[in-house]
Structure formats: structure tokens, C-alpha cells
C-alpha positions in Angstrom: 7.6 -14.4 16.2 9.0 -13.8 12.8 10.6 -16.6 10.8 12.1 -17.4 7.4 11.1 -20.9 6.2 9.9 -21.6 9.7 13.4 -21.0 11.2 13.6 -18.5 14.1 16.7 -16.6 12.8 15.8 -13.1 14.0 14.3 -13.7 17.5 17.5 -12.8 19.4 16.9 -9.0 19.0 14.5 -6.4 17.8 13.7 -6.1 14.1 11.2 -4.5 11.7 9.9 -5.9 8.4 8.6 -3.3 6.0 6.9 -4.4 2.7 7.0 -2.0 -0.2 4.3 -1.5 -2.8 3.6 -3.9 -5.6 4.9 -2.7 -8.9 2.9 -3.0 -12.2 4.6 -2.8 -15.6 2.9 -0.6 -18.2 3.8 0.0 -21.8 2.8 3.4 -23.2 2.4 3.7 -27.0 1.6 6.8 -29.0 0.9 7.0 -32.8 1.8 9.8 -35.1 -1.2 12.0 -36.1 -3.4 10.7 -33.3 -4.1 12.4 -30.0 -3.7 10.4 -26.8 -1.9 7.2 -26.2 -2.5 3.5 -25.7 -1.6 2.1 -22.3 -0.9 -1.7 -22.2 -1.0 -3.3 -18.8 1.9 -5.8 -18.8 0.9 -7.3 -15.4 2.0 -7.3 -11.8 5.7 -7.3 -11.0 7.6 -7.9 -7.8 7.9 -5.8 -4.6 10.8 -5.1 -2.2 10.5 -6.0 1.5 13.2 -4.6 3.8 14.1 -5.9 7.2 16.4 -4.2 9.7 17.3 -5.3 13.2 19.8 -6.5 15.7 21.2 -10.0 16.2 22.5 -11.0 19.6 24.3 -14.0 21.0 26.1 -15.1 24.1 29.5 -15.5 22.3 31.2 -14.1 19.2 31.3 -17.6 17.6 27.5 -18.0 18.1 26.9 -14.7 16.5 29.1 -15.6 13.6 27.2 -18.8 13.1 23.9 -16.9 13.1 25.2 -14.5 10.5 26.4 -17.4 8.4 23.0 -19.1 8.6 21.3 -16.0 7.2 24.0 -15.5 4.5 23.4 -19.1 3.3 19.8 -18.1 2.4 21.0 -15.7 -0.3 20.8 -18.7 -2.6 18.5 -17.7 -5.4 15.6 -19.9 -4.1 12.2 -18.6 -3.0 11.4 -18.8 0.7 8.4 -17.9 3.0 8.8 -15.0 5.4 6.5 -14.5 8.4 6.6 -11.2 10.4 5.9 -10.6 14.1 2.2 -10.1 13.5 1.7 -13.4 11.7 1.6 -11.9 8.2 3.1 -14.4 5.7 4.9 -13.4 2.6 5.3 -16.2 0.1 7.7 -16.6 -2.9 10.3 -14.4 -1.3 13.8 -14.2 -2.6 16.6 -13.1 -0.3 18.5 -10.6 -2.5 20.8 -9.0 0.0 22.1 -9.4 3.6 24.6 -7.2 5.3 25.7 -6.7 8.9 25.6 -2.9 9.2 27.8 -2.6 12.3 30.8 -4.6 13.3 30.4 -7.3 16.0 30.3 -5.5 19.4 30.4 -6.7 22.9 27.5 -5.6 25.2 26.2 -6.3 28.7 24.3 -9.4 27.5 26.9 -10.8 25.1 27.7 -9.9 21.5 25.5 -8.1 18.9 25.4 -6.4 15.5 22.9 -4.6 13.4 21.9 -5.9 10.0 19.8 -5.1 6.9 18.1 -7.6 4.6 16.4 -6.9 1.3 13.8 -9.4 0.0 12.0 -9.5 -3.4 8.6 -11.0 -3.3 7.3 -12.5 -6.6 3.6 -12.3 -7.5 
């Protein structure tokens, strides 16, 4: 079961967490009159992790509360994210959260799709 800081915020519906590649900063320098270039490794940078899914709740108010709980985590602090397979991502910043569909009523209650973008620091 996936979680953010140990909280089960996404268990109400299906979702997928996709980590992107780590980025590395490199400075390239060339010098007049010399062939080639010098490449300076500036170190490991962050990577983007995306999450898409669907939140579901029995009532519209409960779904609004779940959305507000996730929105409150766009706070500039680092968190820990665990995916469905038990993989942990530490030092994760929640950069962006957006419901991608309006709240809709279904057979089992209310639902909406969402997208989250995290940035993991090295």
C-alpha cells in the first residue's frame, strides 16, 4: 500500500507512481587554440517522480477533505513516499497537485482523477 509520510492518502483508488531518471549537472569548458573540452562534473541533482490516479469517497464532502489533505502537503517540506511495491523515496518535495477531472458521482460514491509531481532530492 502506498503512503506519504506513513499516511494512506491514495488507497481509495488505483494509482501509479513513476520515478524519472536522476539528473547530473555538468559544466563544459573549451579553451581557444586547444582541441577538445574539459567536462566538470558538478554532482547529482534531483529527479521528478510523477503520480497519477483516482481518489474515491462515499460523499462529496469526504472527497473534498481528502483533496484538501493532499493539497496541504504542498508545503515546501520534504516527505517520504512509499509506492505499492514497498519502494521508499526519501527527501521528496511535493511540487504540484491537481485534480484532473471534476468531482463526479459514480456507482460507489464520488471520485476524481488527480496528478502529483514530486521532486526527490539526492
